[in-house]
N, C-alpha and C positions, 0 to 999 in steps of 0.2 A: 528489484527496492520499487512498488505497483500503491498508486493514488485512486481510489474510489470516491465515488456522489454516495452520495446520502444512497440511492435508488443503484446502487455498485457499478455503472458503469465507470471505464476506465474513463483515469485523469493526464493523469502524466506515470512514465515509468520511470528507472535505467537500469541500466548491464552494469557486474561489476564485476570480480571474481572469485568466487566461490570461497576461498581462504581468508577477503577481507571484509573488515566489518563493515554493518552498515551507517547509523552513525556518524556517520562522518559528512556524507555524500543528501545525510534527510537536507541541512540549507539550501542546496540545490535545490531540487529537489520543491524543494513552499517555494521557492523565485517567484515575485509574476499570479504565486495560482489564491487567491478572495475566496479565505477561511476564517469561522466563527469556530471552526472550532475542529478538533484528531482525537482520531479513536486510536488509540497502536497498544502492540501489545505490554508482555519487560519491561522486550530487550529497549528501548526503545524510556525509562525509568534514569535519566542519569539525571548531574543537577545543571552542567553548559543549555541542556537541549532544553530538557522543562525549565529553563532562562533564556533558549531562544523563541520558542513559544508561547511566556507574557511579552516578550518587548513584539512578538507580533500581533499580541490581543488574541494570540487562540488559546479558544478552552481543552487544556489537552487530561482527557480520562484513558490516564494508561495510571494502571493497579503499579505497585508498589512492588523491588524485590525482597529479597527475602532477607535483604541483608541490611536495609535503611533502618534503624533505631529509634525513627515515629514514623511509619509510612501514610503520605497525602491519601487522601480526601477524594475517592474519585462513586460516577454516577453506576452502578452495576449494572441497575439498566439499559442503561447509555451505551456502559462496553458492549452490552450481548448486541451491535449491531455489529460487528465487527467482522462479522464470523462474512459479510460480504465479500470484502478483501478474496478470504481461505475462500470463496464460491468462482472469485475468477479464475484465482493459480489453479481450480481442481478444470473450472474450461477449457482453460487456455494449454492444461495435461490432456488431455483431450488430443492434440494434434503432437503425434509424431515429434513428429520434428520441433516442433517444444517444449518437449519433455526429455527430450534424451540431446536437445542442443547440439543438432548436427550442421549447423554453418560453423563455419575457420570464421568471419569479424562479427564481430559484433556487427555491425551495419546492419552484413541481415539479419544476426537475427531479431537484432529490433528489428527488420520490415514486416518479420516474420512473424511474432507479435504477436504485428499489426492490422498483417493477414485477416490475420489467429482472431483476431478479437474485433477489424470488419464484421466475417465472416457468423464470432455471435452473438453481436451485438443486432447483426441484424437480423438473426436466426428470431430471437426476442423477441423482435418485433414485429413479425409473420406469425405467429401464437401468440403477443396479445393484441392482436386486430384480425386472429379468429373471433 
């Protein structure tokens, strides 16, 4: 699970087992991050998470799941920027070690993700400077 800023730069990420839900990790991911808005997909549409977002004064742009009787309204135009986090994952998966997770230890995998992100961001800066 990852958090990116408006420009698509990696702010924070967490590693967790593939068979575990991500929603319990959201509070830890948000700790210490100053943000006014959160854009997420339908997986984060739950009452406790929405309460958490409102307690932190975050404007949540999350479409409602189909099981909600009364769906929440959200800014569809703003939601379109969520592709930036998907682009981050697509860029990271270009690195074979990230895509297949060869590292057995989570700490080594985190280090490789950070190294891959450093390479991606420095390449973007070179392209932008040209």
